[in-house]
C-alpha positions in Angstrom: 2.8 11.5 -46.2 4.5 11.2 -49.6 3.2 8.7 -52.1 6.6 6.9 -52.2 6.3 5.9 -48.5 2.6 5.0 -48.4 1.7 1.4 -48.1 -0.8 0.0 -50.6 -3.1 -3.0 -50.5 -5.6 -4.6 -52.9 -8.7 -6.3 -51.5 -12.4 -6.9 -51.8 -15.1 -4.7 -50.3 -17.1 -6.8 -47.7 -19.2 -4.1 -46.1 -20.7 -0.8 -47.2 -23.1 -0.2 -44.2 -21.4 2.9 -42.9 -21.4 6.4 -44.4 -18.2 7.2 -46.3 -16.5 4.1 -44.9 -16.0 0.6 -46.4 -14.5 -2.5 -45.0 -11.9 -4.1 -47.2 -10.8 -7.7 -46.8 -7.2 -8.3 -47.9 -6.0 -11.9 -48.4 -2.3 -12.6 -47.9 -0.1 -15.7 -47.3 2.2 -16.5 -44.5 4.6 -19.3 -44.1 4.1 -21.6 -41.1 7.1 -21.2 -38.8 7.6 -25.0 -38.0 6.1 -26.8 -41.0 6.8 -24.3 -43.8 3.3 -24.7 -45.4 1.8 -21.5 -46.8 -1.2 -20.4 -44.8 -3.9 -18.1 -46.0 -4.5 -15.1 -43.8 -7.3 -12.4 -44.0 -7.0 -8.9 -42.7 -9.8 -6.4 -42.6 -9.2 -2.7 -43.1 -11.5 0.3 -42.6 -11.1 2.6 -45.6 -12.5 6.1 -46.3 -14.7 6.3 -49.4 -15.6 10.0 -49.8 -18.0 9.7 -52.7 -19.5 6.4 -51.6 -18.7 4.8 -54.9 -17.8 1.4 -53.7 -20.3 -1.5 -53.8 -20.2 -4.9 -52.2 -17.8 -7.2 -53.9 -15.7 -4.5 -55.6 -12.0 -5.1 -55.9 -10.3 -1.8 -54.7 -6.8 -0.5 -54.0 -6.4 1.3 -50.7 -3.5 3.4 -49.5 -2.3 4.4 -46.1 -3.2 7.8 -44.7 -3.3 9.8 -41.5 -5.8 8.6 -38.8 -9.3 9.6 -39.9 -11.1 8.1 -36.9 -10.6 5.5 -34.2 -10.2 2.6 -36.7 -9.9 4.2 -40.1 -6.3 4.6 -41.4 -6.8 3.8 -45.1 -8.6 5.5 -48.0 -9.8 4.1 -51.3 -7.5 5.1 -54.1 -9.3 3.4 -57.0 -11.8 0.7 -57.9 -9.9 -1.9 -59.8 -12.8 -4.1 -60.7 -16.5 -3.8 -60.2 -18.2 -6.6 -58.1 -20.8 -9.0 -59.4 -23.2 -8.8 -56.5 -26.7 -8.6 -58.1 -29.4 -6.4 -56.7 -32.4 -8.7 -56.6 -35.7 -8.0 -55.0 -37.5 -10.9 -53.2 -40.4 -10.8 -55.6 -38.1 -11.4 -58.6 -36.8 -14.7 -57.2 -40.2 -16.0 -56.1 -39.8 -15.4 -52.3 -42.9 -14.4 -50.5 -43.0 -10.9 -49.0 -43.0 -10.4 -45.3 -46.4 -8.6 -45.3 -48.1 -11.6 -47.0 -47.0 -13.9 -44.1 -48.1 -11.6 -41.3 -51.3 -12.7 -39.5 -52.3 -9.1 -39.0 -52.6 -8.5 -42.8 -54.7 -11.7 -43.2 -57.3 -10.6 -40.7 -56.4 -13.1 -38.1 -56.1 -11.9 -34.5 -52.7 -12.8 -33.2 -54.1 -13.6 -29.7 -56.5 -16.2 -31.1 -53.8 -17.8 -33.1 -51.6 -18.2 -30.0 -54.5 -19.9 -28.2 -55.0 -22.4 -31.0 -51.3 -23.4 -30.9 -51.2 -24.2 -27.1 
């Protein structure tokens, strides 16, 4: 496919949970057929990210490509703007850790605790 005929979209990365694949959300407007009001529409595209460079919240430009899998028909061309999603650990924001709340780590038998509740 030549670059002149390829479609191009700009959107925000909403998921990076797959290997070499990101989900990009593209916002576009459509005019209501009867009332004429502009409505906001959101389309999600699966895009190929070979180097796994994209992070959550990044604004990326994706271009059309040949089918790479069942749902993947786009690839990431460039990262326009880096997202501002902070990487914060639970201890940094004062949230208790999961292990500290577990009755097993506090020396309490879970069976005895269940009997006291009923």
